[in-house]
A tleap script that builds the chain and sets N, CA, C and O, in Angstrom:
source leaprc.protein.ff14SB
mol = sequence {
  NMET GLY TYR SER LYS ASN PRO VAL PHE ARG
  ARG PHE THR LEU ALA ALA ALA ALA LEU ALA
  GLY PHE LEU VAL LEU ALA GLY ALA PRO HIE
  LEU ARG ALA ASP SER CYS GLN ARG ARG ILE
  ALA LYS ASP ASP HIE LYS LEU HIE GLU ALA
  ILE GLU HIE HIE GLY TYR ARG SER GLU GLN
  ALA GLU HIE TRP ARG HIE GLU LEU HIE GLU
  ALA ARG GLU HIE CYS TRP ASN VAL ASN HIE
  ARG TRP TRP ASP GLU HIE GLU HIE ARG TRP
  HIE THR ASP HIE ASP TRP ASP ASP HIE ASP
  HIE ASP HIE CARG
}
set mol.1.N position { -17.204 36.857 -29.354 }
set mol.1.CA position { -16.716 35.483 -29.498 }
set mol.1.C position { -17.216 34.711 -28.471 }
set mol.1.O position { -17.357 35.334 -27.418 }
set mol.2.N position { -17.504 33.641 -28.453 }
set mol.2.CA position { -17.764 32.540 -27.124 }
set mol.2.C position { -16.510 31.906 -26.924 }
set mol.2.O position { -15.601 32.002 -27.749 }
set mol.3.N position { -16.405 31.179 -25.731 }
set mol.3.CA position { -15.026 31.091 -25.209 }
set mol.3.C position { -14.381 29.434 -25.959 }
set mol.3.O position { -13.163 29.265 -26.017 }
set mol.4.N position { -15.112 28.611 -26.347 }
set mol.4.CA position { -14.846 27.664 -27.391 }
set mol.4.C position { -14.220 27.806 -28.519 }
set mol.4.O position { -13.397 26.962 -28.873 }
set mol.5.N position { -14.514 28.929 -29.293 }
set mol.5.CA position { -13.568 29.765 -30.258 }
set mol.5.C position { -12.724 30.084 -30.100 }
set mol.5.O position { -11.939 29.888 -31.027 }
set mol.6.N position { -12.097 30.911 -28.700 }
set mol.6.CA position { -10.994 31.536 -28.492 }
set mol.6.C position { -10.179 30.634 -28.422 }
set mol.6.O position { -10.451 29.553 -27.900 }
set mol.7.N position { -8.898 30.953 -28.996 }
set mol.7.CA position { -7.703 30.097 -28.893 }
set mol.7.C position { -6.786 29.896 -27.856 }
set mol.7.O position { -6.141 28.893 -27.552 }
set mol.8.N position { -6.846 31.306 -27.234 }
set mol.8.CA position { -6.208 31.589 -25.897 }
set mol.8.C position { -6.796 30.322 -24.611 }
set mol.8.O position { -6.183 29.488 -23.945 }
set mol.9.N position { -8.320 30.720 -24.709 }
set mol.9.CA position { -8.888 29.734 -23.858 }
set mol.9.C position { -8.809 28.186 -23.812 }
set mol.9.O position { -8.851 27.321 -22.938 }
set mol.10.N position { -8.632 28.258 -25.574 }
set mol.10.CA position { -8.737 26.446 -25.406 }
set mol.10.C position { -7.279 26.129 -25.139 }
set mol.10.O position { -6.990 25.008 -24.720 }
set mol.11.N position { -6.321 27.058 -25.357 }
set mol.11.CA position { -4.743 26.627 -24.905 }
set mol.11.C position { -4.795 26.238 -23.184 }
set mol.11.O position { -4.406 25.239 -22.579 }
set mol.12.N position { -5.432 27.455 -22.735 }
set mol.12.CA position { -5.250 27.380 -20.921 }
set mol.12.C position { -6.039 26.292 -20.357 }
set mol.12.O position { -5.748 25.735 -19.298 }
set mol.13.N position { -7.232 25.946 -21.221 }
set mol.13.CA position { -7.972 24.569 -20.730 }
set mol.13.C position { -7.524 23.024 -20.994 }
set mol.13.O position { -7.824 21.941 -20.494 }
set mol.14.N position { -6.660 23.464 -22.025 }
set mol.14.CA position { -5.847 22.208 -22.456 }
set mol.14.C position { -4.666 22.166 -21.346 }
set mol.14.O position { -4.642 21.193 -20.592 }
set mol.15.N position { -3.546 23.327 -21.195 }
set mol.15.CA position { -2.913 23.175 -20.547 }
set mol.15.C position { -3.420 23.218 -18.768 }
set mol.15.O position { -2.574 22.882 -17.940 }
set mol.16.N position { -4.098 23.424 -18.539 }
set mol.16.CA position { -4.826 23.154 -16.996 }
set mol.16.C position { -5.351 21.533 -16.971 }
set mol.16.O position { -5.220 20.999 -15.870 }
set mol.17.N position { -5.942 20.667 -18.074 }
set mol.17.CA position { -6.424 19.495 -17.704 }
set mol.17.C position { -5.256 18.982 -17.696 }
set mol.17.O position { -5.143 18.441 -16.596 }
set mol.18.N position { -4.157 18.815 -18.393 }
set mol.18.CA position { -2.817 18.250 -18.580 }
set mol.18.C position { -1.635 18.291 -17.271 }
set mol.18.O position { -0.663 17.537 -17.272 }
set mol.19.N position { -1.874 19.196 -16.287 }
set mol.19.CA position { -1.513 19.734 -15.154 }
set mol.19.C position { -2.281 19.090 -14.457 }
set mol.19.O position { -1.695 18.564 -13.511 }
set mol.20.N position { -3.335 18.894 -14.499 }
set mol.20.CA position { -4.441 18.275 -13.661 }
set mol.20.C position { -4.088 16.662 -13.490 }
set mol.20.O position { -3.638 16.001 -12.553 }
set mol.21.N position { -4.520 16.333 -14.888 }
set mol.21.CA position { -3.856 14.608 -14.891 }
set mol.21.C position { -2.432 14.663 -14.630 }
set mol.21.O position { -2.131 13.587 -14.112 }
set mol.22.N position { -1.523 15.326 -14.730 }
set mol.22.CA position { -0.040 15.160 -14.309 }
set mol.22.C position { -0.078 14.814 -12.829 }
set mol.22.O position { 0.486 13.855 -12.303 }
set mol.23.N position { -0.890 15.813 -12.185 }
set mol.23.CA position { -0.720 15.898 -10.652 }
set mol.23.C position { -1.203 14.566 -10.054 }
set mol.23.O position { -0.618 13.864 -9.229 }
set mol.24.N position { -2.741 14.307 -10.814 }
set mol.24.CA position { -3.336 12.614 -10.038 }
set mol.24.C position { -2.394 11.530 -10.433 }
set mol.24.O position { -2.195 10.502 -9.787 }
set mol.25.N position { -1.738 11.922 -11.754 }
set mol.25.CA position { -0.594 10.717 -11.732 }
set mol.25.C position { 0.428 10.825 -10.964 }
set mol.25.O position { 0.901 9.723 -10.688 }
set mol.26.N position { 1.047 11.828 -10.436 }
set mol.26.CA position { 2.309 11.906 -9.580 }
set mol.26.C position { 2.101 11.587 -8.329 }
set mol.26.O position { 3.111 11.280 -7.696 }
set mol.27.N position { 0.556 11.554 -7.484 }
set mol.27.CA position { 0.225 11.306 -6.517 }
set mol.27.C position { -0.196 9.728 -6.347 }
set mol.27.O position { -0.509 9.259 -5.252 }
set mol.28.N position { -0.171 9.096 -7.357 }
set mol.28.CA position { -1.047 7.682 -7.690 }
set mol.28.C position { 0.371 7.162 -7.080 }
set mol.28.O position { -0.209 6.114 -6.797 }
set mol.29.N position { 1.647 6.942 -6.635 }
set mol.29.CA position { 2.643 6.169 -6.361 }
set mol.29.C position { 2.530 6.427 -4.744 }
set mol.29.O position { 2.805 5.523 -3.953 }
set mol.30.N position { 2.234 7.336 -4.442 }
set mol.30.CA position { 2.172 7.739 -2.646 }
set mol.30.C position { 0.939 7.067 -2.364 }
set mol.30.O position { 0.919 6.459 -1.294 }
set mol.31.N position { -0.097 7.033 -3.071 }
set mol.31.CA position { -1.515 6.299 -2.828 }
set mol.31.C position { -1.593 5.295 -2.734 }
set mol.31.O position { -2.233 4.722 -1.852 }
set mol.32.N position { -0.778 4.621 -3.875 }
set mol.32.CA position { -0.333 2.893 -3.603 }
set mol.32.C position { 0.354 2.337 -2.370 }
set mol.32.O position { 0.178 1.219 -1.886 }
set mol.33.N position { 1.153 3.280 -1.945 }
set mol.33.CA position { 2.027 2.841 -0.478 }
set mol.33.C position { 1.598 3.474 0.347 }
set mol.33.O position { 2.363 3.517 1.311 }
set mol.34.N position { 0.805 3.965 0.459 }
set mol.34.CA position { -0.142 4.455 1.936 }
set mol.34.C position { -1.521 3.006 2.053 }
set mol.34.O position { -1.938 2.566 3.125 }
set mol.35.N position { -1.800 2.714 1.204 }
set mol.35.CA position { -2.607 1.509 0.832 }
set mol.35.C position { -1.886 0.371 1.098 }
set mol.35.O position { -2.686 -0.372 1.669 }
set mol.36.N position { -0.733 -0.235 0.999 }
set mol.36.CA position { 0.222 -1.201 1.035 }
set mol.36.C position { 0.369 -0.656 2.708 }
set mol.36.O position { 0.385 -1.617 3.477 }
set mol.37.N position { 0.427 0.074 3.081 }
set mol.37.CA position { 1.394 0.096 4.528 }
set mol.37.C position { 0.058 -0.302 5.316 }
set mol.37.O position { 0.134 -1.288 6.050 }
set mol.38.N position { -1.256 0.437 5.218 }
set mol.38.CA position { -2.469 0.203 5.834 }
set mol.38.C position { -2.812 -1.181 5.962 }
set mol.38.O position { -3.499 -1.755 6.807 }
set mol.39.N position { -2.119 -1.658 4.828 }
set mol.39.CA position { -3.408 -3.287 4.604 }
set mol.39.C position { -1.845 -4.174 5.384 }
set mol.39.O position { -2.108 -5.114 6.135 }
set mol.40.N position { -0.802 -3.931 5.229 }
set mol.40.CA position { 0.109 -5.080 5.949 }
set mol.40.C position { -0.051 -4.252 7.560 }
set mol.40.O position { 0.365 -4.980 8.461 }
set mol.41.N position { -0.436 -3.249 7.919 }
set mol.41.CA position { -0.214 -3.161 9.527 }
set mol.41.C position { -1.603 -3.614 9.705 }
set mol.41.O position { -1.535 -4.404 10.646 }
set mol.42.N position { -3.110 -3.527 9.221 }
set mol.42.CA position { -3.911 -4.130 9.337 }
set mol.42.C position { -3.729 -5.933 9.520 }
set mol.42.O position { -4.199 -6.421 10.548 }
set mol.43.N position { -3.153 -6.716 8.666 }
set mol.43.CA position { -3.162 -7.946 8.722 }
set mol.43.C position { -1.828 -8.204 9.763 }
set mol.43.O position { -1.477 -9.357 10.015 }
set mol.44.N position { -1.179 -7.123 10.296 }
set mol.44.CA position { -0.172 -8.072 10.877 }
set mol.44.C position { -0.710 -8.019 12.601 }
set mol.44.O position { -0.444 -8.826 13.492 }
set mol.45.N position { -1.761 -6.443 12.687 }
set mol.45.CA position { -2.262 -6.309 13.933 }
set mol.45.C position { -3.709 -7.724 14.121 }
set mol.45.O position { -3.765 -8.212 15.249 }
set mol.46.N position { -4.590 -8.197 13.223 }
set mol.46.CA position { -5.621 -9.474 12.875 }
set mol.46.C position { -4.524 -10.700 13.506 }
set mol.46.O position { -4.769 -11.471 14.434 }
set mol.47.N position { -3.188 -10.606 12.651 }
set mol.47.CA position { -2.255 -12.145 13.134 }
set mol.47.C position { -1.941 -12.331 14.453 }
set mol.47.O position { -1.858 -13.459 14.939 }
set mol.48.N position { -1.679 -10.879 15.354 }
set mol.48.CA position { -1.706 -10.833 16.929 }
set mol.48.C position { -2.849 -11.151 17.453 }
set mol.48.O position { -3.010 -12.120 18.195 }
set mol.49.N position { -3.878 -10.223 17.046 }
set mol.49.CA position { -5.205 -10.946 17.556 }
set mol.49.C position { -5.358 -11.987 17.709 }
set mol.49.O position { -5.431 -12.434 18.854 }
set mol.50.N position { -5.485 -12.902 16.444 }
set mol.50.CA position { -5.827 -14.204 16.229 }
set mol.50.C position { -5.026 -14.937 17.326 }
set mol.50.O position { -5.528 -15.630 18.211 }
set mol.51.N position { -3.590 -14.665 17.132 }
set mol.51.CA position { -3.060 -15.558 18.253 }
set mol.51.C position { -2.889 -15.321 19.666 }
set mol.51.O position { -2.362 -16.132 20.427 }
set mol.52.N position { -3.376 -14.119 20.024 }
set mol.52.CA position { -3.669 -13.854 21.198 }
set mol.52.C position { -5.180 -14.730 21.830 }
set mol.52.O position { -5.242 -15.428 22.842 }
set mol.53.N position { -6.308 -14.399 20.835 }
set mol.53.CA position { -7.358 -15.158 20.982 }
set mol.53.C position { -7.497 -16.329 20.879 }
set mol.53.O position { -8.231 -16.989 21.614 }
set mol.54.N position { -6.766 -16.819 19.883 }
set mol.54.CA position { -7.062 -18.436 19.425 }
set mol.54.C position { -5.925 -19.673 19.600 }
set mol.54.O position { -6.076 -20.883 19.768 }
set mol.55.N position { -4.324 -18.554 19.449 }
set mol.55.CA position { -3.900 -19.349 19.480 }
set mol.55.C position { -2.597 -19.673 18.585 }
set mol.55.O position { -2.851 -19.701 17.381 }
set mol.56.N position { -1.149 -19.943 18.957 }
set mol.56.CA position { -0.510 -19.674 17.820 }
set mol.56.C position { -0.596 -20.527 16.462 }
set mol.56.O position { -0.306 -20.179 15.317 }
set mol.57.N position { -1.051 -21.669 16.910 }
set mol.57.CA position { -1.211 -22.570 15.796 }
set mol.57.C position { -2.517 -22.754 15.254 }
set mol.57.O position { -2.809 -23.691 14.511 }
set mol.58.N position { -3.587 -21.536 15.761 }
set mol.58.CA position { -4.919 -21.690 15.568 }
set mol.58.C position { -5.223 -21.350 13.846 }
set mol.58.O position { -4.663 -20.490 13.167 }
set mol.59.N position { -6.236 -22.275 13.439 }
set mol.59.CA position { -6.675 -21.662 12.178 }
set mol.59.C position { -6.924 -19.975 11.712 }
set mol.59.O position { -6.880 -19.432 10.607 }
set mol.60.N position { -7.102 -19.634 12.595 }
set mol.60.CA position { -7.280 -17.941 12.779 }
set mol.60.C position { -6.096 -17.168 12.409 }
set mol.60.O position { -6.119 -16.198 11.652 }
set mol.61.N position { -4.687 -17.819 13.188 }
set mol.61.CA position { -3.559 -17.786 13.095 }
set mol.61.C position { -2.945 -17.968 11.946 }
set mol.61.O position { -2.212 -17.026 11.647 }
set mol.62.N position { -2.983 -19.063 10.996 }
set mol.62.CA position { -2.783 -19.446 10.019 }
set mol.62.C position { -2.929 -18.669 8.820 }
set mol.62.O position { -2.050 -18.458 7.984 }
set mol.63.N position { -4.436 -18.151 8.806 }
set mol.63.CA position { -5.229 -17.917 7.901 }
set mol.63.C position { -4.660 -15.936 7.982 }
set mol.63.O position { -4.574 -15.259 6.957 }
set mol.64.N position { -4.429 -15.514 9.058 }
set mol.64.CA position { -3.388 -14.034 9.045 }
set mol.64.C position { -2.306 -13.918 8.742 }
set mol.64.O position { -1.883 -12.809 8.417 }
set mol.65.N position { -1.318 -15.280 8.748 }
set mol.65.CA position { 0.052 -15.319 8.586 }
set mol.65.C position { -0.254 -15.414 6.567 }
set mol.65.O position { 0.366 -14.923 5.623 }
set mol.66.N position { -0.959 -15.912 6.616 }
set mol.66.CA position { -1.106 -16.267 4.910 }
set mol.66.C position { -1.636 -15.028 4.306 }
set mol.66.O position { -1.310 -14.926 3.123 }
set mol.67.N position { -2.415 -13.969 4.798 }
set mol.67.CA position { -2.949 -12.833 4.343 }
set mol.67.C position { -1.577 -11.546 4.522 }
set mol.67.O position { -1.342 -10.628 3.736 }
set mol.68.N position { -0.936 -11.836 5.652 }
set mol.68.CA position { 0.324 -10.944 5.961 }
set mol.68.C position { 1.329 -11.053 4.612 }
set mol.68.O position { 1.808 -10.257 3.804 }
set mol.69.N position { 1.368 -12.597 4.860 }
set mol.69.CA position { 2.519 -12.465 3.180 }
set mol.69.C position { 1.817 -12.146 2.041 }
set mol.69.O position { 2.433 -11.416 1.265 }
set mol.70.N position { 0.632 -12.500 1.688 }
set mol.70.CA position { 0.280 -11.674 0.437 }
set mol.70.C position { 0.475 -10.403 0.593 }
set mol.70.O position { 1.242 -9.869 -0.208 }
set mol.71.N position { -0.157 -9.564 1.661 }
set mol.71.CA position { 0.087 -8.296 1.512 }
set mol.71.C position { 1.526 -7.683 1.304 }
set mol.71.O position { 1.634 -6.642 0.656 }
set mol.72.N position { 2.345 -8.142 1.700 }
set mol.72.CA position { 3.752 -8.112 1.626 }
set mol.72.C position { 4.268 -8.324 0.647 }
set mol.72.O position { 5.176 -7.556 0.329 }
set mol.73.N position { 3.934 -9.414 -0.231 }
set mol.73.CA position { 4.340 -9.779 -1.614 }
set mol.73.C position { 3.669 -8.960 -2.531 }
set mol.73.O position { 4.253 -8.811 -3.604 }
set mol.74.N position { 2.501 -8.341 -2.376 }
set mol.74.CA position { 1.800 -7.379 -3.335 }
set mol.74.C position { 2.466 -5.711 -3.571 }
set mol.74.O position { 2.705 -4.921 -4.485 }
set mol.75.N position { 2.568 -5.827 -1.986 }
set mol.75.CA position { 3.751 -4.211 -2.088 }
set mol.75.C position { 5.049 -4.181 -2.306 }
set mol.75.O position { 5.614 -3.105 -2.499 }
set mol.76.N position { 5.656 -5.251 -2.307 }
set mol.76.CA position { 7.146 -5.672 -3.002 }
set mol.76.C position { 6.667 -5.957 -4.413 }
set mol.76.O position { 7.740 -5.896 -5.014 }
set mol.77.N position { 5.732 -6.233 -5.344 }
set mol.77.CA position { 5.695 -6.573 -6.427 }
set mol.77.C position { 5.302 -5.021 -7.441 }
set mol.77.O position { 5.494 -4.748 -8.626 }
set mol.78.N position { 4.704 -4.290 -6.334 }
set mol.78.CA position { 3.989 -3.306 -7.063 }
set mol.78.C position { 4.946 -2.147 -6.527 }
set mol.78.O position { 5.112 -1.321 -7.424 }
set mol.79.N position { 5.646 -1.808 -5.326 }
set mol.79.CA position { 6.223 -0.961 -5.020 }
set mol.79.C position { 8.076 -1.052 -4.996 }
set mol.79.O position { 8.955 -0.219 -5.219 }
set mol.80.N position { 8.084 -2.392 -4.638 }
set mol.80.CA position { 9.509 -3.099 -4.473 }
set mol.80.C position { 9.988 -2.084 -3.053 }
set mol.80.O position { 10.955 -1.323 -3.061 }
set mol.81.N position { 9.063 -2.299 -1.897 }
set mol.81.CA position { 9.592 -2.354 -0.916 }
set mol.81.C position { 8.216 -2.431 -0.285 }
set mol.81.O position { 7.288 -1.933 -0.923 }
set mol.82.N position { 7.941 -3.058 1.024 }
set mol.82.CA position { 7.243 -3.606 2.117 }
set mol.82.C position { 7.707 -2.977 3.447 }
set mol.82.O position { 8.826 -2.910 3.956 }
set mol.83.N position { 6.564 -2.563 3.828 }
set mol.83.CA position { 6.529 -1.805 5.664 }
set mol.83.C position { 6.375 -3.124 6.608 }
set mol.83.O position { 5.583 -4.066 6.578 }
set mol.84.N position { 7.359 -2.826 7.376 }
set mol.84.CA position { 7.602 -3.112 8.324 }
set mol.84.C position { 6.922 -2.759 9.654 }
set mol.84.O position { 7.512 -1.939 10.357 }
set mol.85.N position { 5.787 -3.257 10.085 }
set mol.85.CA position { 5.101 -2.804 11.396 }
set mol.85.C position { 5.780 -2.483 12.607 }
set mol.85.O position { 5.571 -1.451 13.244 }
set mol.86.N position { 6.809 -3.607 13.005 }
set mol.86.CA position { 7.329 -3.438 13.962 }
set mol.86.C position { 8.339 -2.798 14.100 }
set mol.86.O position { 8.877 -2.822 15.207 }
set mol.87.N position { 8.869 -2.092 13.127 }
set mol.87.CA position { 10.183 -1.105 13.133 }
set mol.87.C position { 9.260 0.217 12.477 }
set mol.87.O position { 9.859 1.292 12.472 }
set mol.88.N position { 8.157 0.213 12.045 }
set mol.88.CA position { 7.433 1.457 11.693 }
set mol.88.C position { 8.417 2.136 10.528 }
set mol.88.O position { 8.671 3.338 10.452 }
set mol.89.N position { 8.901 1.118 9.659 }
set mol.89.CA position { 9.720 1.966 8.242 }
set mol.89.C position { 9.719 0.930 7.291 }
set mol.89.O position { 9.496 -0.277 7.378 }
set mol.90.N position { 10.123 1.935 6.042 }
set mol.90.CA position { 9.602 0.876 4.840 }
set mol.90.C position { 11.176 -0.047 4.519 }
set mol.90.O position { 12.214 0.521 4.856 }
set mol.91.N position { 11.250 -1.154 4.008 }
set mol.91.CA position { 11.993 -1.837 3.667 }
set mol.91.C position { 11.833 -1.936 1.973 }
set mol.91.O position { 10.841 -2.142 1.274 }
set mol.92.N position { 13.332 -1.683 1.618 }
set mol.92.CA position { 13.264 -1.878 0.305 }
set mol.92.C position { 14.012 -3.078 -0.528 }
set mol.92.O position { 14.241 -3.180 -1.734 }
set mol.93.N position { 14.335 -4.034 0.684 }
set mol.93.CA position { 15.007 -5.240 0.286 }
set mol.93.C position { 13.867 -6.120 0.116 }
set mol.93.O position { 12.791 -5.688 0.532 }
set mol.94.N position { 13.895 -7.261 -0.410 }
set mol.94.CA position { 12.916 -8.565 -0.285 }
set mol.94.C position { 13.266 -8.900 0.730 }
set mol.94.O position { 13.601 -10.074 0.571 }
set mol.95.N position { 13.501 -8.483 2.255 }
set mol.95.CA position { 14.376 -9.399 3.152 }
set mol.95.C position { 12.815 -9.752 4.400 }
set mol.95.O position { 13.080 -9.601 5.593 }
set mol.96.N position { 11.592 -10.112 4.103 }
set mol.96.CA position { 11.029 -10.075 5.308 }
set mol.96.C position { 10.822 -11.451 5.784 }
set mol.96.O position { 10.766 -12.217 4.822 }
set mol.97.N position { 10.713 -11.937 6.708 }
set mol.97.CA position { 10.804 -13.167 7.561 }
set mol.97.C position { 9.144 -13.224 7.684 }
set mol.97.O position { 8.418 -12.366 8.187 }
set mol.98.N position { 8.697 -14.691 6.978 }
set mol.98.CA position { 7.506 -14.894 7.204 }
set mol.98.C position { 7.087 -15.447 8.572 }
set mol.98.O position { 5.952 -15.490 9.046 }
set mol.99.N position { 8.331 -15.891 9.142 }
set mol.99.CA position { 8.554 -16.719 10.680 }
set mol.99.C position { 8.287 -15.261 11.695 }
set mol.99.O position { 7.733 -15.399 12.786 }
set mol.100.N position { 8.631 -14.215 11.326 }
set mol.100.CA position { 9.142 -13.246 12.666 }
set mol.100.C position { 8.077 -13.297 13.628 }
set mol.100.O position { 8.217 -12.985 14.810 }
set mol.101.N position { 6.850 -13.756 13.022 }
set mol.101.CA position { 6.029 -13.601 14.699 }
set mol.101.C position { 5.928 -15.167 15.225 }
set mol.101.O position { 4.836 -15.661 15.504 }
set mol.102.N position { 6.931 -15.758 15.314 }
set mol.102.CA position { 7.067 -17.245 15.517 }
set mol.102.C position { 7.719 -16.984 17.246 }
set mol.102.O position { 8.020 -17.934 17.969 }
set mol.103.N position { 7.820 -15.768 17.601 }
set mol.103.CA position { 8.341 -15.847 19.250 }
set mol.103.C position { 6.926 -16.142 20.140 }
set mol.103.O position { 5.900 -15.530 19.842 }
set mol.104.N position { 6.933 -16.555 20.609 }
set mol.104.CA position { 5.330 -16.521 21.633 }
set mol.104.C position { 5.685 -16.065 23.007 }
set mol.104.O position { 4.811 -15.958 23.867 }
savepdb mol mol.pdb
quit
């Protein structure tokens, strides 16, 4: 009797596939959060570099301010939280300040 006709083997295979699918889906929010954290940290760093190398009101700094805002918005819309790179913590309120880099 082949494995494909064995009802116990089929049930085991189906259960294993269901468990694997569950584990992949259960890890998805964590992966999205990690991606958000990395994107915000990168954009925050790029903004600091642009200010340092090109000036506070430079085109480059404005670009990275916009990118940082977009990253925060994206994370908020997807995860209902956003990463604060300066405090190294997640915020669960839509309370970021787009002018938090205004101190010179």
